[in-house]
N, C-alpha and C positions, 0 to 999 in steps of 0.2 A: 548146425545141430546144437540143441541146448545143453546145458550142463546137467548132469544127473542129480537127482535129489539127494540131500544129505542123508547119511545112514541113520537108522533109528537108534535111540539111546540104548546102551547096554543095560541089562537089568541091574538095579541098584546103583546106576551111574548118576552123574550130575545132569545139569540142563543141557539141552542140545546145543551144538556149536552155532555161532552166529551165521546168518545167511551169507552166501558168497557176495563179493562186490557186485554192485549193480542190481542186487535184489531189492525187494521192497522192505522199508524199515517199519518201525512201529506206526500204527495208524494214528492220525491226528485226532485229538480229543474232539468229540462232537458236543456242541452246546445245545442242550435239549430244553431250552427255555420256551416261553410262550411265543407264538408266531401268528401272523395274520392267516386267514383262511386261504387267501390267494397270494402267491408270490408276485412281487412287483407291483402290488397295489398301493404301497406306501412311498412317500417321498424318500429318496436316498439320504442317509445320514453319513456324510463324507468323513471318513477317518482312515487311519493307516493301521492295519492289523499287525499285531506283534507276531513274529515268527514263533513257532511252537517252542523252540529251545529257549527263547527269551521269555515267553509267557510263563514257563515253568518257574522262573525266578522272580516274577513280578507279583504284585499285591493280590491279583485275582486268584492265584494258586493258593494263597494263604486264606483268603476270605470265602472261597467257594463252599467250604464245609461249614462255615459259621453263618453266612448271610444269604447265600444264593437262593435257597428255597423261599426265604421271606421276600427277596427281590422279585422272584417269579410271581408270588402271590400278590405283591403290590401292583404289578403290571396287569395281571389277570383280573384283578378286582374291578377295573374300569377300562378295559381294553377298547370298549366301544368309543370312549372319549378320545383315546389315542388315535383310533381309526378315523373319527370324524374330523379331528384337527389336522392330522398329518398324512392323510391319504392323498394320492395323486388326484387332482381335479379332473373330472371326466370332461373331455371335449365333445362338443356336438359333432357327430359324424356326418360327413358330407355324403353325397351319393356315391357309394363305393362300387367299383368294378369288381371283377372276380378276384383280383389281387388286392383290392381294398387299400390303396395307398394314396390316391389322389381323387379329387372331385370328379374328374372326367373319366375315371376308371382306368386311367393309364398309370403305369408305374412311374413314380417320380424319378427324374434323371438325377444322377449324383452331381454335386456342385463342382465346377471346375475352378481351381485356384491358380491365378496367374501371378499374384503378388506374394511377397513374403508373408507367412501366416500371421506373425505379430503385427506387421504393417497393416494387413487387411483387417485384423481384429480391432486395432486402434482406430482405423478409419471408420469402421462400422459403428463403433461406440460414438465417435464424433457425429456421424450422420443421424444417429438415433435421437439427437437433440432437436432435429428439425421435424416439424409437423407438416411436412408437405412431401409430395412425390419428387423423384429425381428430376423429371422434366420441369416441374415448377421451380425447383431450386436453381436449375440452370437458367431459367427465364429471369429469376430475380437477380442473378449475377449479371446477366446481360443488360438488364435495365437499371442496375444499381438501386434496387427497390428497398427503401428503408422500412417499409411495412412488413417485409419478410425477414430482412437481415439487419440486425442491430450491430453496433461496433464489436461486441464480443464474438458474434457469429463470424464476422469478417476476419477477425484475428485468428479464430479457430481454423477457418478455411485456409488461411495463409500457411498454417503449420502442416497442411496436408495437400501440398501441390505435388502432382506426379513428377518423378524424376525423368531425365532423358531415357534412362534404361527402361523404366516402367512404361513410358510412352511407346518405345520401340516394341516392347513385348505385347502391349495391348493392340497396337496397329497390326501386328503380325497375326493376331488371333482371327480365325475364320469360322469358328464353331458358333453354335447358337448362343445369343446373348443371354437368353433366359436361364441358361445353366451356370452363369457366372455368379459369384458372390456379389453382395451389394457394393462393396468397395470397388471391385473391378467395373461394375456397371456405372458407378458414379464417375470414375475416371474416364470411362468411354464417353459419358454424357458431356463432359467438359472439354474433351480433346479439341473440339472445333471452336471453343470460345477464344476470340482473338486476344493474344497476349494476356493469358489468364492471370499470371502472377502480378503483372503490372496493373492489371485491371482491379485486382483486389486491393493493391496499394493505393490506387486512386480512390476507390470506395472508402478505404479506411481514412484517408486524408480528408475527403469531403465530409465524412461523418463527424470527425473531431474538430474541424476547422472553427466553427462558430464558438464552441465552448472554449477552445484554446485562445482564440482571439479575444473573447470577453475577459478571460483570466489575465492574459498579458496586458491588455489595456487597463484593467483595474489595478494591477500591480504597478504599472508605470505611472499612472495618475497618483496613486498613493505615495510612491517614492518621490515624485516631483513635489507633491504637497508637503511631505515631510522635510525635504531639503529646503524648500522655500521658507517654511516656518522657522527652521534653524538659522537661515540666513538673515531673517528680518525680525527676529524676536528681540525687541528692545529690552525687556526685563532680563533676559538671559545675558545679553551683551553687558548690561550694567553689572550683573552678578559676577561675570567673568572678571571685571575690573576689581570688584570687591575681593574676590579670591586672590587676584594678583597682589593686591595691597596687603592682605593678610599673610600670604606666603612670603613676601619680601620682609614683612615685619618679623615673622618667625625665623627667617633665614638670615637676618641682619648679622653682618660680621663673618659670614661663612662664604665658601665658594659658590653656594647656591643662591646667595642674596643678589640684590641689584638686577633681578630678571626683568626683561621687558615683555615676556610672554612665557607660556608653558605648554607642554604637551598635554593631551587630554587624559593621560593616566592620572593627572592631578585630581580629576573629578572623583575617581575611585579612592585616591588617597585622602580626600576630604571626608569620605564616608568612614574610612578606617581610623583616622586620627581621633583619639579619645582624650577626654579630660583626665588629669591625674587625680581629680577630686571625686568625680562620679562617672557615670557611664555616658555622659553627653559627648557628642561629636563636634567636630569643627562646623558641620552643617547646622547643628543646633545653635551654635554661637552666631553664625551668619544670619540665620533667621531672626534670632532675638535682636541683633543689632539693626538689621534692616527694618524690622518691625518697629523698633523704638524710634528709628529715623523717619518712619512713615513712608518708606519706599514701596508703595503698593505695586508698582509695575514689576519689581523684583519678586515680591511675595506671590504674585499671581502669574508668574511666567509659565508654570506647568500647564495651566489651562489654555494657553495660546498655542501649545504644541499638540493640536488635536490628532495629528497623523503620525506622531513620533513612535508610539507603541506599534502600530501597524507597520510602519516603514522599517522598524528594526527586525521584523520577521521576514522581510523580503530580500532576496539576493538580487542585486542589480546585474551581477555577472551571469547568474543562472538565467534571469529573464532575458538578457541579451542573447544567450545561447539559444533559447527557445525561439526568439524572433528569427535568428539566422537559420535554424532548422526549418521553420515554417516557410521561409523564403526559398530554401533549397527544395522543399517538398512541392512548392508551387511551380518551380522550374520543371520538375519531373512531370507534373500534371500537364503543363503546357506542351511538353514533348509528346505525351500520349495523345493530346489533342491533335497535334500535327500528324501523328501516325495513324489515327483512327480513320477508318473508311467512312465515306459519306453516309452509307446506309446503316452504319453501326450506331445503336442508340447512345453509346458513350459520347459520340461526337456532339450531339445536341446538348447533352447534360453538361459537358465541360465548356461548351461555348457560352452557356449561361453562367457558369460558376467562375471562370477565370477572371472576367472583368471585376466581379464583386471581390474576389480574393485579392486581386492586385491592388485595388483601392484601399482595402483594409490593411494590407501589408505596408503600403506607403504611409498610412496614418500611424501605424505602429512604429515605423522607423523614425518618423518625426517626433513621436513621444519619447522614444529611446534616446534620440539625440538631445532632446531637452533635459531629460533626467540626468544623462551623463554630464552635460555642461553644468547643470546645477550642482552636481556632486563635486565636480572639479572646482567650482567656485567655493563650495563649502569647505573643502579640504584646505584650500588656499587661505580662507578666512580664519580658520582655526589652527593654522600652522601644521597641518597633518599631510604634508606632501609626500611622505614616505609611502612606498608601495606595499608595506607589510600589514596594513590595516584595511580590512574589508569594510564595505559600506554598512553591512549589518552590524558589525562590531562597533563601528563608528557611532551609529545611532544607539546601540545598546548601552554605551557608556552614558549617553545623555538620559536614557530611560532609567538607569540605576540612580543617577544623580537626581533626576526630577522626582523619582519615587521617594527617595530619602528626604528630599526637600519638603515634599508634601507632608510626610510623617512628622517632621520637625515643626512645620508650620501649624499643623492641627494641634500638636502638643503645646506649642506656644500660645495659640489662640485659646485653648482650653484653660491654661493656667491664667491667662489674662482676662478670662471671662468674655471673650469676643465670640459672638454668634452671628453668622451671615444669614441673610434671608434664603439663600440657595440651600444652606444646610437645613433650614426649617422645612423647605420643600422637598428635601430628600434627594437633591441632585448631587451625585457623587463625582468627585474628580476622577479622571481616568487613571491617576496615579495614587488614589487614596488607599491607605492600608491601616491596619489596626494600630492604635497608639499605645505607648508604654508610659511609664511614670518618670522617665529620665528627663532632664532639662528644666526641672522646676526652678532651680536656683537662677539659671540664666533668664528664664521667663520673668520671674519676679523682678530681677534687676532691670530687665528691659522695660517692664511696665512703669517702674519708678522713673526711668529715664525718658519716658515719653514727653514730648512737648519741648524738649531742649533743642536748641538750634545747633545740631552737630552734623558734620559731614566728613566723609573719608577724604583725607588729605588736608582738612582744615586744622585749625589750631587746637580744638578741644577733643577730637576723636582719637581712638586708638591708632587708626591708620596713619595719623600725622605725627605720632610721637616718635 
C-alpha cells in the first residue's frame, strides 16, 4: 500500500513540507527553443549533457535571461539552411516487406559477435582499406598477388592474424556465416590458408627484397670506393707527411715531439689551431706553403675523394647487419618452400624466387667482405687499429679536414689571383664552402715565395729548421 498524501497546509502557515523519500523532485527545466518539424531528422550532435544541478551553476543559467531569446531568433532566421546542411541523408529504400527492414522483406538478423569487440572493430577498420571482397582478398594472399597487396597491406595483415583461441572459437561456430561481423567472416575466410602467418612473412620478404638488395649493394659499393680512394690518394698521403713535419716542428723539445705518426684526431686539431695574429688556422698555413711550393697533388687531393662524403654517411656495421638479416630471411623462405604442398601456388612462386635471391645474397656477401677488408687495410694504414672508432666517424674526420682544406685553398687562390677553368665553368668541388677574409697575410707571403726551390725537410724550408 502507498503512503498517504501529505496533510494540507494550515491556514496562514508556511510552505508545505517536502515530499517523502522516493517521491518525485522538482521537474527538470524544459528547453523551449527552435526545433525541426520532425524528430530524428537531423544528424546527431554528440555531446554530454550537464546534470540539472550542475547546469544551475554553469554559464547558461546566467546567460539565459540575457541572450537566449536572441539565440533562438538567430537559429529560426535561417533554420532551412541548418536543415539542408545537417539533416540525415535519405537513403533509397529497397523493396520493403511488411516489416520494412531488408530488401527481401525479411527482418534482418542481429549480428553475432565471436571476437572481442575492440578486436573486431580494429580488424574491420583494417579491412575497410581493401577495395575487394573477402574471397578476392583471400585469393590475393594465396597467390601473393602484388597487384592487390602492396607491402603496407601485407604489414597490416600481419598485425591481424587470428590467435589460437580465436581460431578455436571460430571453428566451433555452427550458425549462419551471414550473421557474423566482417572481422569474423574474414578470419573464417583465411582459416584454411596454409601457414597463414608464415605466408605473409614470405610475401613481405619477397616484396622488399629487390629494393633492399639495391640499397645494400649501393652502400657497399660506395663504401668500397670511399675506402679505396683514401688508401690510394697520393695528395692526401703527401699532406699527412707535411702535417707530421709541422707537428714535430711545433712540438720540438716536448714529450709530443719526435713523432713518427699521429692519430687522426690531429686532423681536427689542425682545424682548431689558430694563429695568434689573426683568425687563420694551421690548415691555412699548410695550403699557403704547399701552394707556394707548387705541390698541386696536395692542393687537389679533395677532388680525388669523390665518394668520401657519401661513405661518411653509411654505417658498415649496420649494412653488415642488414646483409645478415636478409640471409636469415632467405633461410625462412627456403623452409617454407620445403613445407609448401605441390598444389599450393606458393610453391611455384618460391621456386622461381629462391635461386635469384641466393645469387644476389652471395654477391652481397662478396661485396661486404671486400668492404670490410678495405676498411681493415685503411685503419692499419692510418694507425687507427683501436676498436673505438666507427667507419663513419673515421671518414667524417677526413670530410671535415677536406672541407676546411678546400675553404683555405679557395681563399688562398682568391688572394693570389688564381682562377681555374673549372671555376669559370661553374664546376663546384664536393667540399666547396663560402670563403671568409682570413688568411690574406699567409696568401700574400705564399705568392711572394712562389718559384723558390723549397721543400719540406730541405735546407731552406720551415720543416727543415
